N, C-alpha and C positions, 0 to 999 in steps of 0.2 A: 575240786575246782582249783585250777592253777592260779597262783598269785600273779598279778599283772606286773611283770618286771621287764622293763626295757633293757636290752643288752647294750650298754653304752660303749663297750669296747668295739662294737661292730664297725663304727666309722673308722677308727684307727687301723683296724685290720684291712678294711677295704682300701684305705690310703696306701698301705704297704703293698697290696697286691697290684693295684692299678698303676702305681708309679713304676713298676717293673716292666710294664707293657711297652713294646716298641723300641726298647734299647737293645737292639741286636748288635752283633759284631760290626764295628765301623767298616765302611768301604774304603780301603786304603788304595787309592788310585795312584798311578805313576805321576810323579811330579812333572810340572811343565818345565821345559828347558830353562835353565838358569843362564849363566853367562857363557858357558861353553859345554861342549858335549861330554867332556870328561867329568865335570861336576854333575851333569844330568845323569850319567851312567852310575855314578857313585850313589846318588839319591835313590835311584831305582833299585840298586843292589841292597841298600840299607832297608828300604821298605819291604823287599822280599824276605830279607833276613828277619825283620820284625814280625812279619806275618807267620813265619815258621815258629818263632818263639811264642807268639800268642797261641797258636795251635798246640804247642807243647805245654801250655799253662805257665810259662815263665814270664809273668807279666812285668816284674821289675826290670828284667833284662830287655824285654821288648820296649819298655818306656825309654830306657837309656839309648837304644838304637834309634827310636823315632826322634828323640831329642837331638841326636847327631844329624839326622836328616833335616830337622828344622833349622839347624845352624847353617846348613848348606843351602836350603831353600826356604827362607823365612817368609816367603809370600804365598806359601801353599796352605790354605786354611784347613784342608782335610788332614794334614799331618797333625796340626794342633788339636783338631777334633778327635783324632785317633788317640792322641796322648790323653786327652780329657776322659775319653771312654775308659781307657785302661786304669787311670787313676780312680775313677768312680767305682770301678769293679773291685778295687782294693780298699774301698771305703775312704779314700783320700779326697773327700768332696771339696774341701777348700782349694786344693791344688787343681782339681778338675774344673772348678769355676773359673780359675785364672786361665786355664788352657782354652776353655770354650769362649771366654771373652776375647782371647787372641784370635780365635777362628772367626768370631763374629765381626771383629774389627776389619778382618780381611774380606769377609763375605757377609755383609750386613743384611742380605735378603734371603738367607738360608734358614727356613723355618725349622729344620731338624736341629740346627745348632742351638736355636733358642729353646727348643723342647728339651734338649739334653742339659742346657744350662738350668732350666727350671727344675729338672729332676735333681740335680746336685744341690740347688738351693733348698728345695723341699726336703731333701734328705737330711739337711742340717737344721731344719725347722725354721728356715728363713722364708716364712710364708709370703710376706709382701713381695720380696724379690722374685720368688717362684711364680707368683701370680702375674707379675709384670712380664716375665719371660714367656710364660704360657700364652698370655694375651697377645704378645707380639707374634708368637708362632701361629696362632689362629688368624691373626690379621694377614699375615703373609701367605698362609695356606689354610683357608677355612675348612677344607676337608681333611685336615690333619687330625684324625679322630683321636689318636693318643694324646695330643695336646688338648683337645676339647675335654676329654674325660679327666685328664690330670688337672686341668683348670677347675673343673667342677669339684673334684676331690679336695683340692686345697682350699677352695672357697667354703666348702662344707667344714673343713677343719677349722676355719676361721669363724664359723657360725654365720657366714654371709649366705643364708639360705635362699633368699630371693634371687640373687644373681646366680647362685649355683643351679637353681631350678631353671632359670632362663637358659643357662648353658646346656642343661640336659635337653630342653625342648629344641634348642637350635641343633644339637647333635642328632636328635631323632629326625628332625626335618631334613637334615643332610643325608642321613643313612637310616631310613626307617626299618631296614632289615638287620641292623646291627644290634645285638643284644646288650652291649655294654652301657649305652646311655639309659636304657630302661632299668638295668640293674643298679646303676648309680642313683637314679631317681628313687628307686625303692629304698635304698639305704639312706638317702637323704631324708625321706619321710620317717624312717625308723629312728634316725638321729633326733628328729624333732618330736619323737613320741607320738607319731601318727601312723600306727600300724595298719589301720583300715585303709588309708590312702596308699600305703606301700604295697598292698597285696596286688592291685591291678597291674602296675608296671612290672612287678616281679613275676607275675604269671605270664605276661607278654615276653619277658626275658627268657623264662623257662621254655616257652613255645619256640622261641628262636634258637635257643641253645639248650636242648634237652639233656645234654650230657655234661653240663657245667655244674659241678658240685657246689660252688660258692653261692650260686643263685638259690639252690635248694635250702642252704643254711639260712639265708636271709628270709626266704619265704617261710620256712619253718618258724623262725623267730616271730615274724609278723602274725602268723596264724596262732601261735601259742599266746601271744600278747592279746589277741582278740578272743581268747578262750576256746579256740578250736583245737583241743588237745589231740584228737585222733589224726587230723590232717597235718598238724604241726609236727608231731613225732614221725609221721610217715615221710614228710619232706626231709627231716634230718636223717632218717634211715636211708632214704634214696641218695642223699649226698654221700654217705659213707660207701654205698654200693657203687656209685659212679666213679669215685676216686679212692679206692681202698688202699692205695699205696702213697697217698698224699698226707704227710704228717701234719701239715698246717691245717688241712681240712678237718682231720681228726681232733686237733686242738680246738678249733672253733666249735665243733660239735660239742665237745666236752664243756666248753664255757657256757654255751646256750643251755645245755642240760643241767649244769650246776646252778645257773641262775633260776631255773625252774624247780629246783629242789630234787631233781632226779639224780641223786648222788651216786648210786650204784652204776647207772649207765654212764654218767660223766666220768667216773673213775676208769671204766673200761675204755672209754674214748681216749683219755689221757695216756693210759698204758699202751694203747695201740700206737699213739703218736710217738711215744718214746721208743717203742719197738722199731718203728719205721725210721726214726731219726734220733739216735741215742744222745746227741748233743743238744737236743731241743730243751734248753733250760727252762723256758717258759712253761712247758708241760710239767716239769718236775716241781716248779714253784706252785703251779695250779693244783697239783695233787696235795701239797701241804696246805694250801688255802682251803681245799675241800674238807680235809680232816679238821682244820680249825673251826670251820662252820659247824661241824658235828660235835665240837668240843672233845674230839678224840686226840688229846694232846700227845700221847705216846707215838701214835702213827704220824702225827704232824712233825714231831721232832725227827723221826727217822727220815721223812721225806725232805725236810728242810736241810738236814745234814747232807743229803745227796745234792740238794740245790746249791749249798755252799761249796761242796767239792767240785761241782761242775762250773760254778761261776764265782771264784774266790775274790774277785774285785768288785762284786755286786753288793752294795751296802744293804739293799732290800733283803737279800738272802739272810744276812746276819740278823737284821732287825726282826724278821719273821721267826727265825730260829730262837732268838731271845724271848719273844713273846710266848712261843710254844713251851720253852723250858720253864718260863715263869708259871705257865699253866700246870706244869708237872711239879711245881714247888722246888725246882732245882736252881736255887737262887744264885749260887756262885757261878755256875755255868751260864745262866741267863745273863748275869752282869758282864761276863767275859764276852759273850756274843754281842751284847748291846754296845759295849765300849768299842768293839771292832767296827760295828756299824757306824757309830758316831765318828770315828776317825776317818772312815771311808767317805761318809757324807761330807765332812768338812774338807777333806782333800779334793773332792770332786765338785765343791761349791754347791752342794744340794742341801738346802736348809728346810725343806717342807716338813720333814718328819722330826726335826730336832726337838721341838717343844714336847711332843708326845714321848719321844725317846728319853729325854731328860726326866720327864715325870715318872716313867717306868723305872729308870735307874734310882730315882729318889725313893720310890715305893720299896724297891728291893733293899736299899740300904737301911730303910726304916723297918724292915722285916714284914712288910705288908704283902 
């Protein structure tokens, strides 16, 4: 009999997936005439050059070109939205927010600008600001499905489940043949530890999008939580078959299997994820976590050393390595790793683990 374990990471992964939807390459239109034809021609030339740089993947250079265009045509909102898009693609979300706000000031009725602003706010964890932006996008354009879904996701992140459910229902009423609101509703119920309620919308999502691997993972999670081992594992297996080259899908499968105690299968999923995406540090860390659950400290040390090598500024990697080394009774090495974790946590303003970390260090100093 499977232990009833709700996979709580589900919602955060869904957030990450959904927030990426709809942010396609910005449409860089020709600027409207400014004060004279010479300036208008120059703006057009800059935009064309910027597009070529985007296509070549030279985003910083493209931003510089678009900023030159913005100086010549400061009334063109699409130039600022284009700058914001490129900044967001570089992870410069604070800068992107400022750029999208400029675009909105020039065109306050553009739902896409509000959606993009919400994306950047949500990426920084500014949930209240993201919700406000997404709400405005849906008010301006009720059929903006990306905004509806993203609004539901961030409301779920804030545990505002009632409103998130209403958003799902509204989105379904607008587009009953769109699988995404059903998938979101299912994950919303999973987040609330209501797997039985999650199964129906997830089955509907699967009927509408039979080749979508993420739905099968959520469905498998719900079925396993309901004790339906055979169907649950079959759904996970189908997810892997549908998207065999998707490293993130393999990572999610591994996490579900690990939560269910299926360590051998989980390890294979993590290894496939790393094979597909060698720099997927979360998979490397998950392998170490799996070995720690099994109290296989030697294998955990090996995995966490690779985790540290792949993510040298990640304090969690050193913290976990330190705990694994302590399990192997390698006190000096454990203290070195934990001290490094402590420095990084303090430098990054992260204090959640410091109490436990200091207790571990104290135990090691006392020879415990």
